N, C-alpha and C positions, 0 to 999 in steps of 0.2 A: 467127433462123430458119437452120436448116442445110440444105443441098441437096446430095445425093450427085450427082455428074457421072460417070456410068458410063464414058464414053468418054475422059474427061480424067484419070482416076486421082486426083481430088481432090474435096474437099468446099468448097463456096462458103458463107461465113458472111454473112448479110444482116441489117442493122440493121432490125428490125421497127418501130422508132419513125419512121424517116425514109425507110425503103425504099431503101437504098443498100448496096452490097457493102462489108463491112468487110475481109475478107480471103479467101484461099483457101489451104486446108490440103492438103498432099500426103498421100495415103493409099495403100493398095494398089491393085492393078489391078482394074477393074471394080467400083467402090464401088455397092452396089445397096440396101441396106436401112440405116436409121438408127433409133436409139432413144435417148431421154434419160433419164438417171438423176438425179431431182431430189433425191435424198439427198445426193449429193456434186457435182452440176453437171458430170456427165461425158456425153459423147455417144459412142455406140458405133456403129461403121460396119462393116458386112459387106462384104468385098471378094471378089466372086465369082470372079475369075481368080487371086487371090493365095492363096486358101483361108486367110484369116485375118480377124480383126476388129481394126480400129484403135481405140484409145481416146483420145478428144479431151478436153482439159480445157476445159470451158465458160467458166472465168473468164479464161483468156489465150488460148484457141483455139490451143493447141499440142498436139502429139502426145505422149501419156504413155507408151504402150507398144503392141505389137501382139501379139495372142494368136492362135496357130495353132489352126484348127478343122478340120473336114472339108472335102471337096472340094465346091466351088461353093455357098458359104453365101449363101442368098437370102432369109432372113427372120430377123427379131430381134424378141423382146419382153423387157420387164423385169418381174419379179415383185417388186413392192415389199414384200410380206409378208416374204420371205427375202433381199431385195436379191441376186436372182439373174437372169442373162440366159440366154435360150434362144435358140440359134442353129440353124435348120434348114439341114442340109447336103445339098443336092439329089442330088449324085452319090454321096455317102457312105451315103445312106439311114439317116442318123441325126441326133440333135439333140444339140448341145454344150451343156452347162451351164457357165456362167461365174460366179464369185463377184464380185459387185460391189464388195465391200470391198477385195479385193486383186488383181482382174483375173487371176485363175488359173482354169484348167480344173478343175472339180470331177469331172465324169464325162461320159461319151458314152452316149446312150441309143438303141438301135436302134429304128427305127420302120418304117413301110412304104415302098414303092418311090417314089422321088422326092418326098420332103417339099417342100412348096412354101409354105405359109402357117401362121402361128401365132396364137393369141389366148389370153390369160390370163383366167381367171375368179377375181376376187379374193374372191368369196362363199365358194368352197370351195377356193381354192388349187389349181386344176387348170389345166394346160396342154393346149390342143388343137392338134394338128398335122395338116394335111391332107396326104394322100399321093396325088400325082397318078396314078401307074400302078397303085396298089393299089385305087383308088376307095374310100378309107377315110379315117377320121379316127382318129388315136391319142390316148388320153386319158393324160396324164401327171399323177402326184401330185407336186405342187410342194413338198411337205414331205420326201419322200425320194427324189424323182427316179426313181420306178419306173413302168412302164407298168401302168395299171389296166385298160384295155381297148382294143379297137380296134373302131370302129363302121363298117359298111358304109354308104356313101353313093352318090350318083350318080356319073357319069362324070367324071373329071378334076376333083376339087374344088380350086378355085382361090382362094377367099376365105373367111374366117371373121370372125364378129363375135360378141361376146358382149352380151347384152341384160341389164343389171343389174336392170331392172324385174321381169322375169319369169324370171330365172335361167336363160336358155336361150341355146344357142349355135346360131348359123345358119351354114349352109354353102351357098356359091354353087358349083355345078358347071358345067363347060364343056359 
């Protein structure tokens, strides 16, 4: 189990078997969001105040590399169809796309004002990004990393979830 410690600039690794701390890994300032890549056992950590993503080797709990992204990265998701990561950059008003095979930036996608939350729909390979100040959700095509549409929603959309049973995305608004 990996735990981002926002005020300590590190990630704590917990043994899920006996519920004890294994180690603590130094990362960037303000670690906020974590996501795991099951293809290659890597953990990605968005560091809000460092404007980067730290890549951690899940086998030996060491830092592999750090990837620069936009300002104030606050959300991460993994697209297992294409082995890509999407990082919402709150103060840059964009989403950085990262190649999970070589940990490099593929592209940056402009979205609405203050992107906050992400969810991936594996049924149609679309990424949904909530934009707090635009009161909208941007829909991104996971195959070519382009914006499909922007959907108006309620005030300050804060959370997204995809229901695979009915293939619908739900948005919680402030």
